[in-house]
DOVEXPA-424961 format. One record per residue (C-alpha): residue number from 1; x, y, z. Coordinates in steps of 0.5 Angstrom, whole numbers, plus 500, padded with zeros to 3 digits. Example, Ala and Ser with C-alpha at 12.3 -4.5 7.8 and 13.67 -1.06 7.14 Angstrom:
{pt 1; {525; 491; 516}}
{pt 2; {527; 498; 514}}
//
This chain:
{pt 1; {500; 500; 500}}
{pt 2; {503; 507; 499}}
{pt 3; {502; 508; 506}}
{pt 4; {506; 503; 507}}
{pt 5; {512; 504; 502}}
{pt 6; {512; 511; 507}}
{pt 7; {514; 507; 513}}
{pt 8; {519; 503; 508}}
{pt 9; {522; 509; 503}}
{pt 10; {531; 506; 504}}
{pt 11; {533; 509; 496}}
{pt 12; {539; 507; 499}}
{pt 13; {537; 500; 496}}
{pt 14; {536; 503; 489}}
{pt 15; {543; 501; 486}}
{pt 16; {543; 494; 490}}
{pt 17; {542; 487; 486}}
{pt 18; {537; 483; 489}}
{pt 19; {534; 476; 489}}
{pt 20; {528; 474; 490}}
{pt 21; {528; 472; 497}}
{pt 22; {530; 479; 499}}
{pt 23; {522; 483; 495}}
{pt 24; {519; 476; 498}}
{pt 25; {521; 478; 505}}
{pt 26; {520; 485; 504}}
{pt 27; {512; 483; 502}}
{pt 28; {511; 479; 506}}
{pt 29; {514; 484; 512}}
{pt 30; {509; 489; 508}}
{pt 31; {502; 484; 507}}
{pt 32; {499; 482; 513}}
{pt 33; {499; 475; 510}}
{pt 34; {496; 478; 503}}
{pt 35; {496; 472; 497}}
{pt 36; {502; 473; 493}}
{pt 37; {502; 472; 486}}
{pt 38; {509; 471; 482}}
{pt 39; {509; 474; 475}}
{pt 40; {516; 472; 471}}
{pt 41; {515; 478; 466}}
{pt 42; {519; 477; 458}}
{pt 43; {517; 471; 456}}
{pt 44; {518; 473; 449}}
{pt 45; {526; 471; 451}}
{pt 46; {525; 464; 454}}
{pt 47; {527; 466; 461}}
{pt 48; {528; 460; 465}}
{pt 49; {522; 459; 468}}
{pt 50; {522; 460; 477}}
{pt 51; {524; 455; 482}}
{pt 52; {517; 455; 484}}
{pt 53; {517; 450; 490}}
{pt 54; {523; 454; 494}}
{pt 55; {517; 460; 494}}
{pt 56; {510; 457; 495}}
{pt 57; {509; 455; 503}}
{pt 58; {514; 459; 505}}
{pt 59; {512; 466; 501}}
{pt 60; {504; 464; 501}}
{pt 61; {505; 464; 493}}
{pt 62; {498; 462; 491}}
{pt 63; {500; 462; 483}}
{pt 64; {506; 464; 478}}
{pt 65; {504; 467; 471}}
{pt 66; {509; 467; 464}}
{pt 67; {507; 475; 461}}
{pt 68; {510; 479; 456}}
{pt 69; {508; 487; 458}}
{pt 70; {512; 488; 451}}
{pt 71; {508; 484; 447}}
{pt 72; {501; 482; 452}}
{pt 73; {503; 475; 452}}
{pt 74; {499; 472; 456}}
{pt 75; {496; 478; 461}}
{pt 76; {489; 476; 460}}
{pt 77; {491; 470; 464}}
{pt 78; {494; 474; 469}}
{pt 79; {488; 477; 470}}
{pt 80; {484; 471; 471}}
{pt 81; {490; 469; 477}}
{pt 82; {488; 476; 480}}
{pt 83; {479; 475; 479}}
{pt 84; {482; 467; 482}}
{pt 85; {484; 471; 489}}
{pt 86; {479; 478; 490}}
{pt 87; {473; 471; 490}}
{pt 88; {478; 465; 494}}
{pt 89; {481; 471; 500}}
{pt 90; {474; 473; 504}}
{pt 91; {479; 479; 507}}
{pt 92; {479; 482; 499}}
{pt 93; {471; 481; 500}}
{pt 94; {470; 489; 503}}
{pt 95; {475; 492; 499}}
{pt 96; {473; 488; 492}}
{pt 97; {466; 490; 489}}
{pt 98; {465; 494; 495}}
{pt 99; {457; 496; 493}}
{pt 100; {458; 503; 496}}
{pt 101; {452; 509; 497}}
{pt 102; {451; 512; 491}}
{pt 103; {454; 520; 496}}
{pt 104; {460; 516; 497}}
{pt 105; {462; 515; 489}}
{pt 106; {460; 522; 487}}
{pt 107; {465; 524; 493}}
{pt 108; {470; 520; 491}}
{pt 109; {469; 521; 483}}
{pt 110; {470; 528; 485}}
{pt 111; {476; 528; 489}}
{pt 112; {479; 524; 484}}
{pt 113; {477; 530; 479}}
{pt 114; {481; 535; 484}}
{pt 115; {487; 530; 484}}
{pt 116; {489; 531; 477}}
{pt 117; {489; 539; 479}}
{pt 118; {492; 539; 487}}
{pt 119; {496; 533; 490}}
{pt 120; {491; 536; 497}}
{pt 121; {485; 539; 501}}
{pt 122; {484; 541; 507}}
{pt 123; {480; 537; 512}}
{pt 124; {474; 543; 512}}
{pt 125; {474; 542; 504}}
{pt 126; {473; 535; 504}}
{pt 127; {468; 537; 509}}
{pt 128; {464; 541; 505}}
{pt 129; {464; 536; 500}}
{pt 130; {461; 530; 503}}
{pt 131; {455; 535; 506}}
{pt 132; {454; 538; 499}}
{pt 133; {453; 530; 497}}
{pt 134; {450; 530; 503}}
{pt 135; {454; 525; 508}}
{pt 136; {451; 523; 514}}
{pt 137; {454; 527; 521}}
{pt 138; {459; 521; 521}}
{pt 139; {461; 517; 514}}
{pt 140; {466; 522; 513}}
{pt 141; {471; 520; 516}}
{pt 142; {469; 513; 514}}
{pt 143; {469; 514; 507}}
{pt 144; {477; 518; 509}}
{pt 145; {478; 511; 513}}
{pt 146; {476; 507; 506}}
{pt 147; {479; 511; 500}}
{pt 148; {485; 511; 505}}
{pt 149; {484; 503; 505}}
{pt 150; {485; 503; 498}}
{pt 151; {489; 508; 497}}
{pt 152; {486; 512; 494}}
{pt 153; {488; 518; 498}}
{pt 154; {491; 519; 505}}
{pt 155; {488; 521; 511}}
{pt 156; {489; 521; 519}}
{pt 157; {482; 523; 523}}
{pt 158; {485; 520; 529}}
{pt 159; {493; 525; 528}}
{pt 160; {490; 532; 530}}
{pt 161; {495; 536; 526}}
{pt 162; {495; 531; 520}}
{pt 163; {487; 531; 521}}
{pt 164; {488; 537; 517}}
{pt 165; {490; 535; 511}}
{pt 166; {487; 530; 506}}
{pt 167; {493; 528; 500}}
{pt 168; {488; 525; 495}}
{pt 169; {494; 523; 490}}
{pt 170; {498; 518; 495}}
{pt 171; {504; 516; 489}}
{pt 172; {505; 526; 490}}
{pt 173; {507; 524; 497}}
{pt 174; {510; 519; 497}}
{pt 175; {515; 522; 492}}
{pt 176; {515; 529; 496}}
{pt 177; {519; 525; 500}}
{pt 178; {524; 523; 496}}
{pt 179; {524; 529; 493}}
{pt 180; {526; 531; 500}}
{pt 181; {531; 526; 501}}
{pt 182; {535; 528; 496}}
{pt 183; {543; 526; 495}}
{pt 184; {544; 532; 498}}
{pt 185; {541; 530; 505}}
{pt 186; {543; 523; 504}}
{pt 187; {551; 527; 503}}
{pt 188; {549; 531; 508}}
{pt 189; {548; 524; 514}}
{pt 190; {542; 525; 514}}
{pt 191; {541; 532; 516}}
{pt 192; {536; 537; 512}}
{pt 193; {531; 543; 515}}
{pt 194; {525; 544; 515}}
{pt 195; {527; 551; 511}}
{pt 196; {529; 545; 505}}
{pt 197; {523; 542; 505}}
{pt 198; {521; 550; 504}}
{pt 199; {524; 551; 498}}
{pt 200; {523; 544; 495}}
{pt 201; {515; 545; 496}}
{pt 202; {515; 552; 492}}
{pt 203; {519; 551; 487}}
{pt 204; {513; 543; 486}}
{pt 205; {507; 546; 488}}
{pt 206; {504; 550; 482}}
{pt 207; {502; 556; 483}}
{pt 208; {495; 556; 479}}
{pt 209; {494; 551; 486}}
{pt 210; {486; 554; 488}}
{pt 211; {488; 557; 494}}
{pt 212; {483; 556; 497}}
{pt 213; {484; 549; 498}}
{pt 214; {491; 552; 500}}
{pt 215; {494; 552; 508}}
{pt 216; {496; 559; 510}}
{pt 217; {504; 561; 510}}
{pt 218; {508; 554; 512}}
{pt 219; {503; 551; 515}}
{pt 220; {502; 546; 510}}
{pt 221; {510; 544; 510}}
{pt 222; {510; 544; 518}}
{pt 223; {504; 539; 516}}
{pt 224; {507; 536; 512}}
{pt 225; {513; 534; 514}}
{pt 226; {508; 531; 521}}
{pt 227; {507; 526; 515}}
{pt 228; {514; 525; 517}}
{pt 229; {515; 524; 523}}
{pt 230; {508; 520; 524}}
{pt 231; {512; 515; 518}}
{pt 232; {517; 515; 523}}
{pt 233; {521; 517; 517}}
{pt 234; {525; 522; 521}}
{pt 235; {526; 525; 527}}
{pt 236; {527; 532; 530}}
{pt 237; {533; 534; 533}}
{pt 238; {532; 535; 540}}
{pt 239; {535; 543; 542}}
{pt 240; {537; 546; 534}}
{pt 241; {528; 548; 531}}
{pt 242; {529; 546; 525}}
{pt 243; {533; 540; 524}}
{pt 244; {531; 534; 522}}
{pt 245; {534; 527; 521}}
{pt 246; {533; 521; 517}}
{pt 247; {536; 517; 519}}
{pt 248; {536; 511; 514}}
{pt 249; {542; 516; 510}}
{pt 250; {546; 517; 517}}
{pt 251; {553; 515; 517}}
{pt 252; {555; 508; 516}}
{pt 253; {559; 506; 521}}
{pt 254; {558; 507; 529}}
{pt 255; {563; 514; 532}}
{pt 256; {570; 513; 534}}
{pt 257; {568; 518; 541}}
{pt 258; {563; 512; 542}}
{pt 259; {567; 509; 548}}
{pt 260; {563; 503; 551}}
{pt 261; {564; 497; 556}}
{pt 262; {560; 492; 556}}
{pt 263; {563; 485; 559}}
{pt 264; {557; 486; 566}}
{pt 265; {551; 489; 560}}
{pt 266; {545; 486; 561}}
{pt 267; {545; 482; 553}}
{pt 268; {539; 481; 549}}
{pt 269; {536; 482; 543}}
{pt 270; {531; 480; 536}}
{pt 271; {533; 475; 532}}
{pt 272; {530; 475; 525}}
{pt 273; {529; 471; 520}}
{pt 274; {529; 477; 515}}
{pt 275; {532; 484; 517}}
{pt 276; {530; 489; 514}}
{pt 277; {533; 496; 515}}
{pt 278; {527; 500; 517}}
{pt 279; {527; 496; 523}}
{pt 280; {533; 499; 527}}
{pt 281; {531; 506; 524}}
{pt 282; {524; 505; 526}}
{pt 283; {528; 504; 532}}
{pt 284; {532; 511; 532}}
{pt 285; {527; 514; 530}}
{pt 286; {524; 512; 537}}
{pt 287; {529; 514; 541}}
{pt 288; {533; 519; 539}}
{pt 289; {531; 524; 544}}
{pt 290; {536; 519; 549}}
{pt 291; {541; 520; 545}}
{pt 292; {546; 523; 549}}
{pt 293; {550; 528; 543}}
{pt 294; {546; 524; 537}}
{pt 295; {550; 518; 538}}
{pt 296; {547; 514; 532}}
{pt 297; {549; 512; 527}}
{pt 298; {544; 508; 520}}
{pt 299; {545; 502; 525}}
{pt 300; {545; 503; 532}}
{pt 301; {545; 508; 538}}
{pt 302; {547; 509; 545}}
{pt 303; {540; 512; 548}}
{pt 304; {542; 514; 556}}
{pt 305; {534; 514; 560}}
{pt 306; {535; 515; 569}}
{pt 307; {542; 514; 569}}
{pt 308; {543; 507; 565}}
{pt 309; {544; 506; 559}}
{pt 310; {543; 502; 552}}
{pt 311; {547; 500; 546}}
{pt 312; {542; 498; 541}}
{pt 313; {546; 496; 534}}
{pt 314; {542; 492; 528}}
{pt 315; {547; 486; 525}}
{pt 316; {545; 483; 518}}
{pt 317; {549; 478; 517}}
{pt 318; {546; 475; 523}}
{pt 319; {541; 478; 522}}
{pt 320; {539; 481; 530}}
{pt 321; {537; 486; 534}}
{pt 322; {543; 486; 539}}
{pt 323; {541; 490; 545}}
{pt 324; {547; 492; 551}}
{pt 325; {544; 494; 557}}
{pt 326; {549; 497; 564}}
{pt 327; {546; 501; 569}}
{pt 328; {544; 501; 576}}
{pt 329; {537; 501; 575}}
{pt 330; {537; 497; 569}}
{pt 331; {529; 493; 569}}
{pt 332; {526; 500; 567}}
{pt 333; {530; 501; 561}}
{pt 334; {529; 495; 558}}
{pt 335; {522; 494; 560}}
{pt 336; {522; 501; 555}}
{pt 337; {526; 499; 550}}
{pt 338; {522; 493; 549}}
{pt 339; {515; 495; 551}}
{pt 340; {516; 501; 548}}
{pt 341; {519; 500; 542}}
{pt 342; {521; 493; 539}}
{pt 343; {514; 491; 541}}
{pt 344; {512; 497; 536}}
{pt 345; {517; 496; 530}}
{pt 346; {516; 489; 530}}
{pt 347; {509; 488; 530}}
{pt 348; {508; 484; 524}}
{pt 349; {516; 481; 524}}
{pt 350; {518; 475; 524}}
{pt 351; {521; 476; 532}}
{pt 352; {525; 471; 537}}
{pt 353; {526; 474; 542}}
{pt 354; {534; 472; 545}}
{pt 355; {540; 472; 549}}
{pt 356; {548; 473; 548}}
{pt 357; {552; 467; 551}}
{pt 358; {558; 471; 554}}
{pt 359; {562; 466; 552}}
{pt 360; {562; 465; 545}}
{pt 361; {557; 472; 543}}
{pt 362; {552; 465; 540}}
{pt 363; {546; 468; 540}}
{pt 364; {541; 463; 546}}
{pt 365; {533; 463; 545}}
{pt 366; {530; 467; 551}}
{pt 367; {525; 463; 552}}
{pt 368; {529; 457; 554}}
{pt 369; {533; 460; 558}}
{pt 370; {529; 463; 562}}
{pt 371; {525; 457; 563}}
{pt 372; {530; 454; 565}}
{pt 373; {531; 459; 570}}
{pt 374; {525; 459; 573}}
{pt 375; {525; 451; 574}}
{pt 376; {532; 453; 578}}
{pt 377; {536; 450; 573}}
{pt 378; {543; 453; 573}}
{pt 379; {546; 452; 567}}
{pt 380; {543; 453; 560}}
{pt 381; {546; 449; 553}}
{pt 382; {550; 453; 548}}
{pt 383; {551; 451; 541}}
{pt 384; {555; 456; 539}}
{pt 385; {562; 454; 544}}
{pt 386; {559; 447; 545}}
{pt 387; {558; 449; 553}}
{pt 388; {554; 448; 559}}
{pt 389; {554; 456; 561}}
{pt 390; {551; 459; 568}}
{pt 391; {545; 462; 567}}
{pt 392; {547; 468; 572}}
{pt 393; {552; 471; 566}}
{pt 394; {547; 470; 561}}
{pt 395; {542; 474; 565}}
{pt 396; {548; 479; 569}}
{pt 397; {544; 484; 572}}
{pt 398; {547; 490; 568}}
{pt 399; {549; 493; 573}}
{pt 400; {557; 496; 572}}
{pt 401; {559; 494; 579}}
{pt 402; {557; 487; 579}}
{pt 403; {559; 486; 586}}
{pt 404; {553; 481; 589}}
{pt 405; {549; 487; 595}}
{pt 406; {546; 483; 601}}
{pt 407; {541; 486; 605}}
{pt 408; {541; 484; 612}}
{pt 409; {533; 485; 615}}
{pt 410; {533; 484; 622}}
{pt 411; {529; 487; 629}}
{pt 412; {533; 492; 633}}
{pt 413; {532; 487; 638}}
{pt 414; {536; 481; 635}}
{pt 415; {542; 486; 633}}
{pt 416; {547; 481; 636}}
{pt 417; {545; 476; 632}}
{pt 418; {545; 481; 626}}
{pt 419; {552; 483; 627}}
{pt 420; {555; 476; 628}}
{pt 421; {551; 475; 620}}
{pt 422; {555; 480; 618}}
{pt 423; {562; 479; 621}}
{pt 424; {560; 471; 618}}
{pt 425; {559; 475; 612}}
{pt 426; {564; 480; 612}}
{pt 427; {569; 475; 612}}
{pt 428; {566; 473; 605}}
{pt 429; {570; 478; 601}}
{pt 430; {577; 473; 603}}
{pt 431; {575; 470; 597}}
{pt 432; {571; 475; 592}}
{pt 433; {566; 481; 593}}
{pt 434; {560; 482; 596}}
{pt 435; {557; 488; 599}}
{pt 436; {553; 488; 604}}
{pt 437; {548; 493; 607}}
{pt 438; {543; 493; 614}}
{pt 439; {540; 500; 617}}
{pt 440; {546; 501; 622}}
{pt 441; {550; 504; 616}}
{pt 442; {544; 510; 614}}
{pt 443; {549; 517; 617}}
{pt 444; {546; 522; 621}}
{pt 445; {541; 526; 618}}
{pt 446; {540; 521; 613}}
{pt 447; {532; 519; 611}}
{pt 448; {530; 512; 614}}
{pt 449; {526; 509; 610}}
{pt 450; {528; 513; 603}}
{pt 451; {534; 509; 605}}
{pt 452; {533; 504; 606}}
{pt 453; {527; 502; 600}}
{pt 454; {533; 505; 596}}
{pt 455; {537; 499; 598}}
{pt 456; {532; 494; 598}}
{pt 457; {530; 496; 590}}
{pt 458; {538; 495; 588}}
{pt 459; {539; 489; 594}}
{pt 460; {541; 482; 589}}
{pt 461; {540; 477; 596}}
{pt 462; {535; 479; 601}}
{pt 463; {537; 475; 609}}
{pt 464; {532; 476; 613}}
{pt 465; {533; 474; 620}}
{pt 466; {526; 472; 624}}
{pt 467; {525; 471; 631}}
{pt 468; {518; 472; 635}}
{pt 469; {522; 481; 634}}
{pt 470; {522; 480; 626}}
{pt 471; {514; 478; 627}}
{pt 472; {512; 484; 631}}
{pt 473; {515; 490; 626}}
{pt 474; {509; 493; 622}}
{pt 475; {515; 496; 618}}
{pt 476; {519; 490; 617}}
{pt 477; {512; 486; 616}}
{pt 478; {509; 492; 611}}
{pt 479; {514; 496; 608}}
{pt 480; {522; 490; 608}}
{pt 481; {517; 484; 606}}
{pt 482; {512; 486; 601}}
{pt 483; {518; 490; 597}}
{pt 484; {522; 484; 599}}
{pt 485; {517; 479; 596}}
{pt 486; {515; 483; 590}}
{pt 487; {523; 484; 586}}
{pt 488; {523; 476; 588}}
{pt 489; {516; 473; 585}}
{pt 490; {519; 477; 580}}
{pt 491; {526; 473; 579}}
{pt 492; {529; 480; 582}}
{pt 493; {533; 478; 586}}
{pt 494; {533; 471; 592}}
{pt 495; {531; 472; 600}}
{pt 496; {534; 467; 604}}
{pt 497; {530; 467; 611}}
{pt 498; {534; 466; 617}}
{pt 499; {532; 463; 624}}
{pt 500; {534; 466; 629}}
{pt 501; {529; 463; 634}}
{pt 502; {524; 460; 636}}
{pt 503; {517; 463; 633}}
{pt 504; {511; 460; 628}}
{pt 505; {514; 463; 622}}
{pt 506; {511; 456; 618}}
{pt 507; {504; 460; 619}}
{pt 508; {506; 466; 614}}
{pt 509; {509; 467; 607}}
{pt 510; {516; 465; 610}}
{pt 511; {514; 458; 612}}
{pt 512; {514; 458; 603}}
{pt 513; {520; 459; 601}}
{pt 514; {526; 456; 604}}
{pt 515; {530; 456; 611}}
{pt 516; {536; 457; 614}}
{pt 517; {539; 453; 618}}
{pt 518; {537; 446; 616}}
{pt 519; {530; 444; 617}}
{pt 520; {528; 451; 620}}
{pt 521; {532; 450; 625}}
{pt 522; {535; 456; 630}}
{pt 523; {540; 459; 631}}
{pt 524; {539; 460; 638}}
{pt 525; {538; 451; 639}}
{pt 526; {546; 450; 636}}
{pt 527; {550; 448; 641}}
{pt 528; {555; 452; 638}}
{pt 529; {552; 458; 634}}
{pt 530; {558; 458; 630}}
{pt 531; {556; 452; 627}}
{pt 532; {549; 455; 624}}
{pt 533; {552; 461; 621}}
{pt 534; {557; 456; 617}}
{pt 535; {552; 453; 614}}
{pt 536; {549; 459; 614}}
{pt 537; {554; 462; 610}}
{pt 538; {556; 455; 606}}
{pt 539; {548; 457; 602}}
{pt 540; {549; 463; 602}}
{pt 541; {556; 462; 598}}
{pt 542; {553; 457; 593}}
{pt 543; {547; 461; 591}}
{pt 544; {553; 468; 590}}
{pt 545; {556; 462; 585}}
{pt 546; {549; 460; 582}}
{pt 547; {546; 466; 580}}
{pt 548; {551; 471; 580}}
{pt 549; {557; 467; 579}}
{pt 550; {561; 470; 585}}
{pt 551; {567; 467; 587}}
{pt 552; {569; 464; 580}}
{pt 553; {577; 466; 577}}
//
């Protein structure tokens, strides 16, 4: 459709020689499952027939026809095949042979007659035409949507700005975009200004274009720019009024000034049977406002949001979008990139979520890895390096500081036990680093509630020191435990309860968790408390190794 043509201009394709597979992949991506007829021209030259079996199931090809546009050979047969598909496809019944009301047909004819003289009209003028032909109050919007669907015109009534322009000649709109995105823009790395469009506009719009249909001053240029932005063909450069960039013409190579430390990044992405360049271009448009200092190039972008960073790149050889995220709170940025960007640009695409092996960089099926993790498995098989890889390394948190953070939740009546645990945890630093936090580390004058919540949100392991005083604490019950369980249930943190003294912990939600020491025997019941703490630390160490790769040489 014309709308699809606007969405994926890809003018830099013109000088390349593409295979049938390339074009069929484009058709598959843009056609929403429509039936395909493959037509081979120049039948009069005796060209070698197409390998039909290679295309039929993969691309929904329904038939093959050889014709000669030069001699007219078998054009009639092509028409017959088209009619067969019209009659066979239920989805076409509303577009082909639709019995339109007479006044709808009259409006369409008048619009088509106007299209021969001018490329667009104002929406008010369109409404006047509809009123002249006595359309009902809700019919104009329905008619414009129908005519847009079948390619007669372009109109977007739901868009506040674009609503004002009814484009009568969709081909003109496409050609106008190509005129704007010319060699000068390409040579300028995709950058252009609204003034360039105004100059091109004044040179190409006929002066005899009836003024009653035109907008005053530069409003028509502003609306057309909004059309280009709506189709994600370009984006406005933040902080530079009137400046725009078309991402398909950005420089090919990643900027030399970009320094990226990926060793601790959480890496994920999407794999495609066919990676269209429009996918990364649209993602760049959607993410451009978050790019510090305009760090983007034709196949990638670096974004920053809420103190976290993401490097997003297209790898056309491997047909993958690769995303690396770092920062202290990466979950929100990952959700933003997936939910608000790639969920949209991947619509109607065969996009498979993937993770990456930390050893060989091979793609791993994300659903399979997360299933293993949910089942308590510690490793996943990587076919790339033929090895079992720790899931903790595949699913790194993305934190630049990889030291595991341990939060101790306790009642102040159990301060002595807390100090014992702190000493045992601190001794782990002989092997590898751990970051231990408890509320006595809060500085004078600091806000207790805020500090506790911040540390809970950042913790990898949350140790609960359970006693009757712990269970009786309203703050622990309503704040610390609730937030800890939320993160535990989302696999963002691990809760480890340690039973200090005899109490009815089995009757609380803690009873559903694996408690330490063994069998939930209270620490105070051990003749030698060091034995109890040694057992607790042993289990914590196992979790540190399994989930965070702690202590690996």
